[in-house]
Backbone as ProteinMPNN parsed JSONL, in Angstrom:
{"seq_chain_A": "MSQYITDIVDQLIKQYKTRDPFELTEALNIFVGYRPFNSLKGFYCVMNRERHIILNDNLSEQEQRLVIAHELGHDRLHQTFAKVSPMKDFQLYDMTSKPEYQANYFAAELLIDDNDVINLAYEGMDYNNIAQLLEVPDDLLSFKLHSLNQKGHKFNIPKNISSRFLGK", "coords_chain_A": {"N_chain_A": [[0.825, -1.198, 0.0], [2.025, 1.218, 0.686], [3.776, 1.882, -1.445], [1.875, 2.227, -3.409], [0.559, 4.543, -2.498], [2.69, 6.36, -2.619], [3.117, 6.333, -5.388], [0.698, 7.493, -6.294], [0.908, 10.084, -5.213], [3.281, 10.952, -6.485], [2.387, 10.973, -9.128], [0.397, 12.968, -9.026], [1.974, 15.248, -8.403], [3.607, 15.341, -10.632], [1.712, 15.689, -12.694], [0.395, 18.115, -12.024], [2.43, 19.773, -11.356], [3.16, 20.752, -8.811], [3.57, 20.758, -5.229], [1.968, 21.924, -3.486], [-0.722, 21.737, -1.388], [-3.026, 23.326, -1.413], [-3.1, 24.403, -3.99], [-3.38, 22.038, -5.382], [-5.917, 21.088, -4.542], [-7.515, 23.014, -5.704], [-6.939, 22.59, -8.429], [-8.018, 20.077, -8.683], [-10.662, 20.543, -8.388], [-11.855, 20.576, -5.827], [-13.818, 21.697, -3.264], [-12.862, 24.026, -0.818], [-13.488, 24.959, 2.392], [-13.993, 26.996, 5.382], [-14.48, 26.805, 8.878], [-15.422, 27.727, 12.238], [-14.408, 25.596, 14.278], [-14.246, 23.836, 17.455], [-12.494, 21.612, 18.532], [-12.168, 20.059, 16.306], [-10.128, 19.438, 13.561], [-10.475, 19.367, 10.842], [-12.412, 18.196, 8.012], [-13.307, 15.771, 5.51], [-15.577, 15.33, 2.891], [-18.104, 13.996, 0.679], [-20.649, 15.407, -1.057], [-23.613, 15.424, -2.823], [-22.237, 14.633, -5.125], [-20.109, 16.372, -5.097], [-16.907, 17.208, -3.951], [-15.625, 18.054, -0.778], [-13.52, 19.853, 1.417], [-13.299, 20.825, 4.647], [-11.916, 23.13, 6.779], [-10.681, 23.914, 10.046], [-10.912, 27.18, 11.004], [-9.348, 28.296, 12.924], [-6.811, 27.301, 12.876], [-3.252, 27.539, 12.423], [-1.481, 28.811, 9.531], [0.417, 26.933, 8.72], [-0.524, 24.607, 9.996], [-2.999, 24.378, 8.688], [-2.105, 23.798, 6.127], [-0.974, 21.285, 6.53], [-3.235, 19.812, 7.407], [-4.957, 20.052, 5.19], [-3.454, 18.682, 3.293], [-3.528, 16.134, 4.396], [-6.331, 15.663, 4.296], [-6.653, 15.748, 1.551], [-5.381, 13.412, 0.981], [-7.319, 11.624, 1.933], [-9.228, 12.16, -0.006], [-8.022, 11.15, -2.333], [-7.634, 8.489, -1.647], [-9.774, 7.445, -0.16], [-12.339, 8.026, -1.099], [-14.725, 6.643, -1.523], [-15.523, 5.823, 1.069], [-16.074, 8.325, 2.147], [-18.338, 9.07, 0.837], [-20.343, 7.9, 2.182], [-20.213, 8.781, 4.858], [-18.93, 11.77, 6.464], [-15.372, 12.171, 6.765], [-13.96, 12.784, 9.619], [-11.485, 14.646, 11.304], [-10.048, 14.858, 14.274], [-7.6, 14.718, 15.304], [-4.358, 14.322, 13.926], [-2.139, 11.751, 12.756], [-3.121, 9.381, 13.837], [-2.503, 6.24, 14.659], [-3.956, 3.977, 14.932], [-5.977, 3.682, 13.149], [-6.412, 2.553, 9.939], [-7.193, 4.059, 7.559], [-6.56, 6.671, 8.501], [-3.806, 6.471, 9.021], [-2.915, 5.999, 6.406], [-3.683, 8.417, 5.18], [-2.033, 10.184, 6.564], [0.468, 9.259, 5.726], [0.262, 9.831, 3.002], [0.162, 12.65, 3.198], [2.741, 13.18, 4.191], [4.317, 12.271, 2.05], [3.484, 14.055, 0.097], [4.075, 16.642, 1.117], [6.78, 16.667, 1.772], [9.772, 16.615, 0.135], [11.748, 13.994, -1.16], [14.494, 14.409, -1.827], [15.14, 16.745, -0.427], [15.162, 15.905, 2.266], [17.143, 13.896, 2.159], [19.424, 15.354, 1.29], [19.743, 17.218, 3.411], [20.17, 15.466, 5.549], [22.596, 14.254, 4.771], [24.183, 16.455, 4.956], [24.58, 16.542, 7.588], [22.586, 17.292, 9.321], [20.412, 16.832, 12.091], [17.517, 14.875, 13.092], [15.535, 16.584, 14.371], [16.389, 19.125, 13.502], [16.141, 18.877, 10.734], [13.356, 18.61, 10.471], [12.597, 21.09, 11.454], [13.842, 22.875, 9.635], [12.521, 22.169, 7.279], [10.051, 22.924, 7.952], [8.034, 21.25, 8.992], [6.054, 19.122, 11.097], [7.751, 17.018, 13.45], [6.725, 14.434, 13.66], [5.523, 14.024, 11.183], [7.789, 13.983, 9.635], [8.804, 11.556, 10.492], [7.101, 9.73, 9.207], [7.956, 10.232, 6.599], [10.671, 9.442, 6.723], [10.316, 6.748, 7.185], [9.151, 6.056, 4.733], [11.315, 6.646, 3.025], [13.133, 4.749, 3.95], [11.872, 2.454, 3.073], [12.409, 2.729, 0.448], [14.99, 1.997, 0.255], [16.873, 3.434, 1.722], [18.632, 4.031, 4.823], [17.677, 5.345, 7.243], [17.708, 6.433, 10.605], [14.967, 6.357, 12.668], [14.169, 8.319, 15.14], [12.114, 8.397, 17.066], [8.978, 7.188, 18.297], [5.967, 7.556, 16.478], [3.822, 10.036, 17.501], [0.467, 9.813, 18.361], [-0.996, 11.906, 19.144], [0.029, 14.338, 18.5], [-0.784, 16.811, 17.148], [-2.928, 17.295, 18.665], [-2.323, 18.568, 20.944]], "CA_chain_A": [[0.0, 0.0, 0.0], [2.877, 2.399, 0.763], [4.227, 2.224, -2.79], [0.683, 2.704, -4.098], [0.362, 5.939, -2.083], [3.803, 7.122, -3.196], [2.85, 6.472, -6.83], [-0.391, 8.464, -6.471], [1.461, 11.417, -4.932], [4.22, 11.293, -7.565], [1.593, 11.265, -10.323], [-0.221, 14.287, -8.815], [3.018, 16.27, -8.496], [4.036, 15.396, -12.036], [0.631, 16.211, -13.518], [0.038, 19.5, -11.703], [3.685, 20.5, -11.149], [3.167, 21.424, -7.512], [3.355, 19.996, -4.002], [1.116, 22.762, -2.646], [-2.033, 21.087, -1.293], [-4.091, 24.266, -1.774], [-3.145, 24.446, -5.455], [-3.889, 20.742, -5.866], [-7.374, 21.007, -4.342], [-8.121, 23.868, -6.728], [-6.802, 21.909, -9.723], [-8.879, 18.893, -8.661], [-12.047, 21.008, -8.18], [-12.334, 20.228, -4.487], [-14.187, 22.908, -2.53], [-12.228, 24.181, 0.499], [-14.183, 25.936, 3.217], [-13.464, 27.213, 6.726], [-15.489, 26.937, 9.923], [-14.8, 27.89, 13.563], [-14.597, 24.421, 15.126], [-13.495, 23.821, 18.714], [-11.358, 20.685, 18.508], [-12.075, 19.426, 14.992], [-9.107, 20.077, 12.706], [-11.036, 19.466, 9.512], [-13.005, 16.955, 7.544], [-13.477, 15.575, 4.078], [-16.84, 14.663, 2.601], [-18.643, 14.09, -0.678], [-22.084, 15.697, -0.992], [-24.164, 15.695, -4.157], [-21.142, 14.385, -6.073], [-19.073, 17.394, -4.964], [-15.954, 16.901, -2.888], [-15.42, 19.195, 0.113], [-12.622, 19.813, 2.567], [-13.624, 21.923, 5.552], [-10.821, 23.311, 7.728], [-10.874, 24.762, 11.215], [-10.298, 28.469, 10.687], [-8.467, 28.709, 14.019], [-5.493, 26.695, 12.705], [-2.228, 28.368, 11.787], [-1.326, 28.512, 8.104], [1.182, 25.685, 8.612], [-1.434, 23.514, 10.354], [-3.971, 24.24, 7.595], [-1.402, 23.136, 5.017], [-0.855, 19.878, 6.895], [-4.563, 19.194, 7.447], [-5.502, 19.937, 3.836], [-2.709, 17.597, 2.642], [-4.1, 14.915, 4.969], [-7.681, 15.483, 3.739], [-6.451, 15.42, 0.138], [-5.106, 11.971, 1.0], [-8.623, 10.944, 2.008], [-9.882, 12.291, -1.315], [-7.401, 10.268, -3.318], [-7.596, 7.095, -1.195], [-10.952, 6.957, 0.576], [-13.525, 8.746, -1.558], [-15.909, 5.791, -1.355], [-15.943, 5.925, 2.477], [-16.585, 9.674, 2.411], [-19.675, 9.207, 0.256], [-21.276, 7.379, 3.179], [-20.208, 9.725, 5.979], [-17.724, 12.605, 6.449], [-14.194, 11.68, 7.481], [-13.622, 13.885, 10.522], [-10.17, 14.51, 11.915], [-9.813, 15.632, 15.48], [-6.15, 14.693, 15.451], [-3.673, 13.608, 12.875], [-1.196, 10.74, 13.23], [-3.797, 8.28, 14.525], [-1.904, 5.017, 14.125], [-4.846, 2.842, 15.117], [-6.921, 3.646, 12.045], [-5.719, 2.384, 8.67], [-7.367, 5.229, 6.69], [-5.829, 7.836, 9.027], [-2.391, 6.215, 8.768], [-2.688, 6.191, 4.975], [-3.788, 9.851, 4.88], [-0.808, 10.797, 7.083], [1.542, 8.841, 4.819], [0.038, 10.641, 1.806], [0.564, 14.033, 3.507], [4.211, 13.224, 4.271], [4.848, 12.139, 0.695], [3.166, 15.264, -0.655], [4.663, 17.872, 1.65], [8.231, 16.58, 1.989], [10.506, 16.08, -1.014], [12.796, 13.028, -0.797], [15.84, 14.985, -1.964], [15.37, 17.711, 0.649], [15.538, 15.153, 3.469], [18.423, 13.219, 1.913], [20.495, 16.352, 1.267], [19.944, 17.757, 4.763], [20.76, 14.406, 6.376], [24.002, 14.088, 4.393], [24.898, 17.645, 5.443], [24.801, 16.343, 9.012], [21.458, 17.768, 10.133], [19.72, 15.765, 12.818], [16.076, 14.72, 12.899], [14.784, 17.781, 14.763], [16.774, 20.242, 12.636], [15.536, 18.666, 9.411], [11.926, 18.944, 10.595], [12.49, 22.548, 11.632], [14.196, 23.544, 8.378], [11.487, 21.887, 6.279], [8.812, 23.479, 8.513], [7.034, 20.188, 9.143], [6.116, 18.485, 12.414], [8.679, 15.89, 13.444], [5.985, 13.19, 13.417], [5.359, 13.888, 9.738], [9.104, 13.573, 9.143], [8.938, 10.113, 10.756], [6.446, 9.037, 8.091], [8.812, 10.377, 5.41], [11.847, 8.596, 6.9], [9.832, 5.374, 6.964], [9.014, 5.917, 3.284], [12.661, 6.597, 2.434], [13.724, 3.444, 4.295], [11.275, 1.461, 2.178], [13.024, 2.931, -0.873], [16.359, 1.515, 0.319], [17.738, 4.224, 2.597], [18.736, 3.462, 6.168], [17.582, 6.428, 8.217], [17.27, 6.123, 11.958], [13.758, 7.1, 13.061], [14.502, 8.387, 16.563], [11.015, 8.374, 18.034], [7.71, 6.65, 17.832], [5.065, 8.606, 16.027], [2.805, 10.366, 18.489], [-0.87, 9.917, 17.778], [-1.67, 13.088, 19.693], [0.902, 15.483, 18.294], [-1.504, 18.053, 16.882], [-4.017, 17.434, 19.622], [-1.838, 19.322, 22.111]], "C_chain_A": [[0.866, 1.258, 0.0], [3.347, 2.831, -0.622], [3.077, 2.77, -3.617], [0.449, 4.187, -3.781], [1.452, 6.826, -2.684], [3.574, 7.353, -4.688], [1.754, 7.494, -7.108], [0.127, 9.885, -6.263], [2.4, 11.85, -6.053], [3.465, 11.679, -8.84], [0.93, 12.645, -10.214], [0.802, 15.406, -9.01], [3.462, 16.436, -9.947], [2.967, 16.055, -12.905], [0.376, 17.698, -13.288], [1.245, 20.379, -11.379], [3.691, 21.323, -9.861], [3.012, 20.395, -6.39], [2.391, 20.748, -3.079], [-0.292, 22.161, -2.58], [-3.194, 22.02, -1.636], [-4.236, 24.349, -3.296], [-3.717, 23.147, -6.02], [-5.4, 20.626, -5.676], [-8.096, 21.863, -5.37], [-8.08, 23.176, -8.093], [-7.742, 20.703, -9.826], [-10.35, 19.24, -8.43], [-12.65, 20.497, -6.874], [-12.605, 21.539, -3.753], [-13.486, 22.91, -1.171], [-12.955, 25.306, 1.227], [-13.589, 25.989, 4.608], [-14.617, 27.41, 7.706], [-14.776, 27.08, 11.269], [-15.094, 26.704, 14.477], [-13.826, 24.575, 16.435], [-12.277, 22.923, 18.608], [-11.17, 20.001, 17.15], [-11.076, 20.183, 14.129], [-9.639, 20.289, 11.297], [-11.74, 18.181, 9.154], [-13.136, 16.979, 6.035], [-14.803, 14.881, 3.863], [-17.194, 14.834, 1.13], [-20.145, 14.276, -0.52], [-22.555, 16.066, -2.393], [-23.082, 15.631, -5.24], [-20.051, 15.454, -6.049], [-18.202, 17.051, -3.765], [-15.64, 18.174, -2.101], [-14.364, 18.883, 1.159], [-12.943, 21.046, 3.393], [-12.541, 21.965, 6.632], [-11.264, 24.184, 8.893], [-10.177, 26.092, 10.95], [-9.436, 29.019, 11.815], [-7.057, 28.128, 13.896], [-4.534, 27.71, 12.093], [-2.141, 27.979, 10.309], [-0.588, 27.184, 7.895], [0.303, 24.474, 8.95], [-2.478, 23.287, 9.264], [-3.351, 23.491, 6.43], [-1.293, 21.632, 5.286], [-2.218, 19.182, 6.843], [-5.135, 19.047, 6.036], [-4.755, 18.845, 3.056], [-3.248, 16.244, 3.107], [-5.485, 14.636, 4.363], [-7.623, 15.183, 2.243], [-6.1, 13.926, -0.005], [-6.394, 11.167, 1.09], [-9.341, 11.021, 0.658], [-9.318, 11.283, -2.311], [-7.544, 8.79, -2.952], [-8.92, 6.554, -0.66], [-12.247, 7.645, 0.153], [-14.804, 7.938, -1.348], [-16.435, 5.856, 0.079], [-16.631, 7.26, 2.737], [-17.952, 9.909, 1.785], [-20.737, 8.762, 1.244], [-21.369, 8.323, 4.369], [-18.917, 10.535, 5.935], [-16.593, 11.961, 7.237], [-13.677, 12.84, 8.31], [-12.278, 13.612, 11.185], [-10.026, 15.454, 13.091], [-8.322, 15.702, 15.775], [-5.575, 13.97, 14.253], [-2.75, 12.593, 13.537], [-1.864, 9.657, 14.054], [-3.322, 6.968, 13.909], [-2.827, 3.814, 14.245], [-5.826, 2.685, 13.971], [-6.158, 3.573, 10.73], [-5.942, 3.574, 7.726], [-6.605, 6.467, 7.178], [-4.332, 7.677, 8.811], [-2.067, 6.49, 7.299], [-2.752, 7.667, 4.588], [-2.559, 10.597, 5.406], [0.385, 10.482, 6.179], [1.472, 9.657, 3.531], [0.528, 12.069, 2.048], [2.082, 14.158, 3.571], [4.838, 13.146, 2.889], [4.625, 13.418, -0.108], [3.979, 16.468, -0.18], [6.185, 17.857, 1.748], [8.887, 15.909, 0.786], [11.626, 15.146, -0.524], [14.17, 13.688, -0.776], [16.146, 16.012, -0.884], [15.834, 16.995, 1.914], [16.919, 14.527, 3.29], [19.567, 14.228, 1.959], [20.786, 16.916, 2.66], [20.58, 16.717, 5.682], [22.239, 14.224, 6.045], [24.843, 15.316, 4.731], [25.131, 17.567, 6.952], [23.683, 16.844, 9.905], [20.813, 16.588, 10.86], [18.201, 15.854, 12.559], [15.305, 16.005, 13.195], [15.109, 18.984, 13.88], [16.175, 20.103, 11.241], [14.057, 19.057, 9.447], [11.738, 20.455, 10.685], [12.789, 23.28, 10.328], [13.14, 23.341, 7.297], [10.118, 22.4, 6.718], [7.683, 22.453, 8.521], [7.135, 19.639, 10.564], [7.038, 17.264, 12.355], [7.971, 14.558, 13.227], [5.756, 12.966, 11.921], [6.685, 13.463, 9.107], [9.33, 12.085, 9.388], [8.271, 9.295, 9.656], [7.349, 9.07, 6.862], [10.058, 9.505, 5.526], [11.477, 7.126, 6.704], [9.708, 5.102, 5.466], [10.377, 5.789, 2.611], [13.351, 5.271, 2.745], [13.148, 2.342, 3.414], [11.839, 1.569, 0.759], [14.503, 2.557, -0.859], [17.309, 2.327, 1.17], [17.741, 3.586, 3.983], [18.75, 4.582, 7.216], [17.114, 5.889, 9.557], [16.038, 6.985, 12.254], [13.791, 7.158, 14.582], [13.342, 8.328, 17.541], [9.813, 7.692, 17.427], [6.81, 7.801, 17.429], [3.983, 8.81, 17.075], [1.455, 10.5, 17.805], [-1.59, 11.167, 18.248], [-0.895, 14.374, 19.452], [0.153, 16.786, 18.076], [-2.677, 18.264, 17.83], [-3.62, 18.252, 20.839], [-2.314, 20.749, 22.065]], "O_chain_A": [[0.496, 2.26, -0.612], [3.319, 4.019, -0.94], [3.269, 3.671, -4.433], [0.175, 4.985, -4.677], [1.169, 7.91, -3.195], [3.812, 8.451, -5.191], [1.863, 8.277, -8.052], [-0.18, 10.783, -7.046], [2.327, 12.986, -6.521], [3.865, 12.605, -9.546], [0.902, 13.401, -11.185], [0.531, 16.391, -9.697], [3.663, 17.555, -10.42], [3.283, 16.886, -13.757], [0.166, 18.452, -14.238], [1.103, 21.581, -11.154], [4.173, 22.456, -9.839], [2.42, 19.33, -6.565], [2.043, 20.252, -2.007], [-0.979, 22.083, -3.598], [-4.237, 21.559, -2.1], [-5.348, 24.363, -3.824], [-4.445, 23.157, -7.012], [-6.093, 20.118, -6.557], [-9.164, 21.488, -5.855], [-9.071, 23.178, -8.824], [-8.201, 20.354, -10.913], [-11.188, 18.348, -8.292], [-13.796, 20.049, -6.829], [-11.721, 22.387, -3.638], [-13.514, 21.908, -0.455], [-13.028, 26.439, 0.751], [-12.781, 25.138, 4.981], [-15.597, 28.091, 7.405], [-13.651, 26.606, 11.426], [-15.946, 26.804, 15.36], [-12.872, 25.349, 16.515], [-11.147, 23.411, 18.596], [-10.114, 19.427, 16.887], [-11.159, 21.403, 13.981], [-9.298, 21.27, 10.637], [-11.679, 17.197, 9.89], [-13.086, 18.024, 5.385], [-15.126, 13.935, 4.581], [-16.658, 15.697, 0.436], [-20.832, 13.437, 0.063], [-21.962, 16.915, -3.058], [-23.03, 16.466, -6.143], [-19.16, 15.44, -6.898], [-18.695, 16.657, -2.708], [-15.419, 19.236, -2.683], [-14.323, 17.785, 1.713], [-12.868, 22.172, 2.902], [-12.283, 20.97, 7.309], [-12.105, 25.071, 8.745], [-8.973, 26.119, 10.697], [-8.855, 30.096, 11.679], [-6.195, 28.429, 14.722], [-4.936, 28.609, 11.354], [-2.665, 26.945, 9.897], [-0.93, 26.41, 7.0], [0.373, 23.444, 8.28], [-2.809, 22.144, 8.948], [-3.999, 22.646, 5.814], [-1.494, 20.814, 4.389], [-2.336, 18.085, 6.296], [-5.737, 18.02, 5.721], [-5.364, 18.153, 2.24], [-3.405, 15.323, 2.306], [-5.774, 13.508, 3.965], [-8.46, 14.442, 1.728], [-6.476, 13.276, -0.98], [-6.55, 10.153, 0.409], [-9.982, 10.059, 0.233], [-10.069, 10.64, -3.044], [-7.572, 7.932, -3.834], [-9.163, 5.347, -0.701], [-13.151, 7.823, 0.97], [-15.85, 8.503, -1.028], [-17.645, 5.935, 0.294], [-17.634, 7.328, 3.447], [-18.653, 10.849, 2.164], [-21.889, 9.187, 1.163], [-22.464, 8.633, 4.839], [-17.907, 10.05, 5.424], [-16.822, 11.292, 8.245], [-13.042, 13.759, 7.791], [-11.981, 12.483, 11.577], [-9.899, 16.668, 12.934], [-7.849, 16.638, 16.42], [-6.224, 13.117, 13.648], [-2.605, 12.59, 14.76], [-1.209, 9.062, 14.909], [-3.689, 6.628, 12.784], [-2.52, 2.744, 13.719], [-6.451, 1.632, 13.843], [-5.341, 4.447, 10.441], [-4.976, 4.063, 7.14], [-6.067, 7.225, 6.37], [-3.654, 8.641, 8.455], [-1.066, 7.135, 6.988], [-1.964, 8.122, 3.759], [-2.09, 11.539, 4.767], [1.211, 11.353, 5.907], [2.496, 10.121, 3.028], [1.225, 12.638, 1.208], [2.648, 15.128, 3.067], [5.785, 13.874, 2.591], [5.479, 13.816, -0.901], [4.509, 17.223, -0.995], [6.814, 18.914, 1.801], [8.58, 14.76, 0.466], [12.356, 15.477, 0.41], [14.92, 13.538, 0.188], [17.297, 16.139, -0.466], [16.788, 17.427, 2.561], [17.766, 14.622, 4.179], [20.582, 13.975, 2.61], [21.947, 17.071, 3.039], [21.434, 17.052, 6.502], [23.054, 14.056, 6.952], [26.07, 15.235, 4.786], [25.8, 18.427, 7.525], [23.818, 16.825, 11.129], [20.687, 15.494, 10.31], [17.702, 16.773, 11.907], [14.515, 16.462, 12.369], [14.223, 19.771, 13.545], [15.753, 21.09, 10.639], [13.57, 19.753, 8.556], [10.835, 21.019, 10.069], [12.067, 24.205, 9.957], [12.892, 24.238, 6.491], [9.147, 22.326, 5.965], [6.553, 22.732, 8.121], [8.206, 19.691, 11.168], [7.098, 16.568, 11.341], [8.562, 13.638, 12.662], [5.795, 11.828, 11.453], [6.704, 12.678, 8.16], [9.979, 11.418, 8.581], [8.814, 8.279, 9.222], [7.494, 8.066, 6.164], [10.469, 8.889, 4.543], [12.243, 6.358, 6.122], [10.112, 4.042, 4.988], [10.576, 4.94, 1.742], [14.07, 4.731, 1.905], [13.855, 1.402, 3.05], [11.758, 0.626, -0.027], [15.202, 2.772, -1.849], [18.465, 1.934, 1.327], [16.936, 2.699, 4.267], [19.711, 4.736, 7.969], [16.25, 5.015, 9.635], [16.079, 8.206, 12.103], [13.481, 6.17, 15.248], [13.57, 8.217, 18.746], [9.654, 7.63, 16.207], [6.896, 8.895, 17.988], [3.311, 7.862, 17.482], [1.314, 11.203, 16.805], [-2.694, 11.453, 17.785], [-1.132, 15.382, 20.117], [0.431, 17.773, 18.757], [-3.338, 19.302, 17.789], [-4.463, 18.594, 21.668], [-2.004, 21.532, 22.963]]}, "name": "protein", "num_of_chains": 1, "seq": "MSQYITDIVDQLIKQYKTRDPFELTEALNIFVGYRPFNSLKGFYCVMNRERHIILNDNLSEQEQRLVIAHELGHDRLHQTFAKVSPMKDFQLYDMTSKPEYQANYFAAELLIDDNDVINLAYEGMDYNNIAQLLEVPDDLLSFKLHSLNQKGHKFNIPKNISSRFLGK"}
């Protein structure tokens, strides 16, 4: 499944020439709206054959970018589920749910370029510095390192992925 997700992301980037999840949702005709939720980060749903991503308008721009990338993963991987009921995300990095894990993996593949991580690691940057320089949460970097290891690299993943990282 991991290679399948990587292939989908690579195809999107190649076709639309961008990693920006906002540009991709526009190119894919997915409506993006904002609501003032308390704890809900966002959700993805299909209504009347139209695809929607609704984001919490209290999130920072960086968090919105991460959540929309995650919800775009649901669009590409779980559209059938979303036709039945909205896929709500109160937290990202939920390792107990296969669809949530897959959407997180999709977000990591979309937001983090392989070469950026490889180049920074070979320059001697550690895990936390790479995450900081790439402006991504370290848990998302763990997904990317896992992906790179599946491609033959041997990166040390220094921590378990927290299922409550953005819930703090």
